[in-house]
C-alpha positions, 0 to 999 in steps of 0.5 A: 577538268580536261579539254573534252569536259571543258568544251562539253560544259560550254556546249551544254551551257549554251544549249540551256541558254538557247532555250531561255533566250527563246522566251525573251521578247523583242523589247527585252532583247533590244533593252539588253543590246542597248545596255551592252552598248553603253557598257562597252563605252563605259568600260573603254579603259578596261577594254583598252588595258586588256587589248594592250596585253594582246598587242604586246603578245602579238608583237612578241609573236611576230604579227605583221603591222597590218595584223596588229592594226586589226587587233588594236582597240582604241576609243574610236573602235570601241565606239564603233562596236557600241554603235553596231549594237545600237544598230542591231537593236533597231533592226526588225526581230527576225524571230516569229515571222509568219513565212507561210500560211495555209488551210487544208481542205480538212480545216487544219491550219498550218503556219510556217514561222521563223525560229532561232537556230539554237547554238552557233559557234563562230570562229574568227581571227584577230579582230576583237570587234567581231566578238561584239558584232557576232554576239549581238547578231546571234542574241537578237536572233535568239541564238546562244553563241560560242565565240572562238577568236585567235589566241592573239585576241583572247584577253580582248575577246573575254572582256568584251564578252564579259562586259556584254553579259554583265550589262545584259544581266543588269538590263533584264533579270531573265538574261541567260548568262551563258547566251554569250561564251568565249572559248577560254583556251587557245588550244587548237584541239578545242575546235574539233572537240567542240564541233563534234558535239552535235547534240548541243551545237547546231551550226558553225560559222568560220570567218577568216582566211581560206586555210582557217575555213577549210580546217574548220569545215574538214573537222566539223561534224556540225553544219558549217556555213562558209565561203572559202575565198572570193575570186570575183570577176568583172566582164566587159561585154562587146556592147558595154559602155566603156566609160562605165566599164572603166569606173566599175573595174576600178571600183571593184579592184582598187577601192578596197583590194583586201576584201572578199568582194574585190575583183581578181580577174577582168574579162574583156570581150575581144570585140572591144579589147583593142580600145578598152585595154589601153584605157583601163591599163593606164588607170590600173597602172596609175594606181600601182596595180600589177596586171597579169595578162594573157597574150592579147592583153600583153600585146595591147598594154606593152605601149601603156606600160612604158608611161609608168616606171614602176608598173608591173605587167607579166604573163598570167599563169592558169593558177592565177585565175584561181587565186584570191590576191587581196592585193593590188594584182589583177588578172586580165583575159580576153574572151570571145563573147558572153558564153566564154566569159560565163564558162571562165567564171563558172570554172575558175571562180569561187561562186562569190560575186561577178558582174557584167557591164553591157547595154545588151539586155539579152547578154545581161540576162544570159549572164545573170541566169547562167553564172552560178554565184551568190551575187551576180550584177549587171552594170554594178561593182562586185563591191556591193556584196555586203549586208549593209549595202544590201540593206540588211543592217549588220552582217555576220558573214558571206556564204557561197554555200547553196544549202541554207544561207547564200550571199550576205548573212544578216539576222534573217539568215540566223534563223530556221523555221518550224511548222505550227498546226492548228486543228479542231480534232482532225485525224488522218485517215 
């Protein structure tokens, strides 16, 4: 069987499974998810053995220590996967909700109800726990899923999926075996073939670095929900509580700098720059953050840097404002007012998450209305852009698209809808 035939079979099987999934009740789906969670724990030794093969492969192929850490599965991480499945089981079922209801003058009753999307392809890198997370969210929302992890995690992904499938079949005889499938080949050509099968595949969601996401979006013929990168901002307004601004800036940059909702640029109103910059500079340097600043920033921090031997302060380049560092590096720019901050964010940002710190309600409302991002905050850290923090439970990703889902994506974002019409013989004249 060649690659095209192999991918076509996967997609056909997924489409057929999606029809069967739509018939399962909430209780049946939850019973399957709980059985899957238990099975992951019971099969921990086999999962770790498969993961050891992947770890060996990764080491031989030069994966960094950080990437190897993301790849590794131990008892704690397997328990975490099981815990995640149990959390998904207790979340409300997103399918079958009445989203709108109306009765027309002729008596025709209309209902808009949530439905599964169908077949969802998820492409991701390294972390095999994503296999369990993504499969469980798709399953709970009634979608068949085709999973494509990195070649370094193939053994881990396959055994996790197999464990979940076998447990689902035991828990309920109507569980469709092809509801969860893993692309069995590391061949990169499998992806454009799979994503050309528009008659079977309904949606693709890539998770990973910008290069992966762009490559998927460029080759796909099915809709892709994505965010390319997280270039997030904190703006300290002229009327900010500067102590609060320090705490928000530090949290947004330093708490976990390697994630997509971490701040990459700090904007400071010129009216408070002379007071705020030395204070925040001292805190950032203490946490070993490299500051790339404009001329005003460099002038205000030249004395602060002398107190820190290893501190790094350098001029910012324009390309830096477009950059997602995922590291202890922060651009700092002084701007003249809220209008200039908004213009900077809308030009250089990635429409992910941006925050204003201010006591001025008019400035805040202008910022919230005019910054064109998926999540915009007033006096809060950008780090809150997350499904769990939004109270959505598990998250399958974050979207910066404008059509369809935007922001953190949970179960509700994995559904579409259809209209139901209830008549008594009405005909259109």
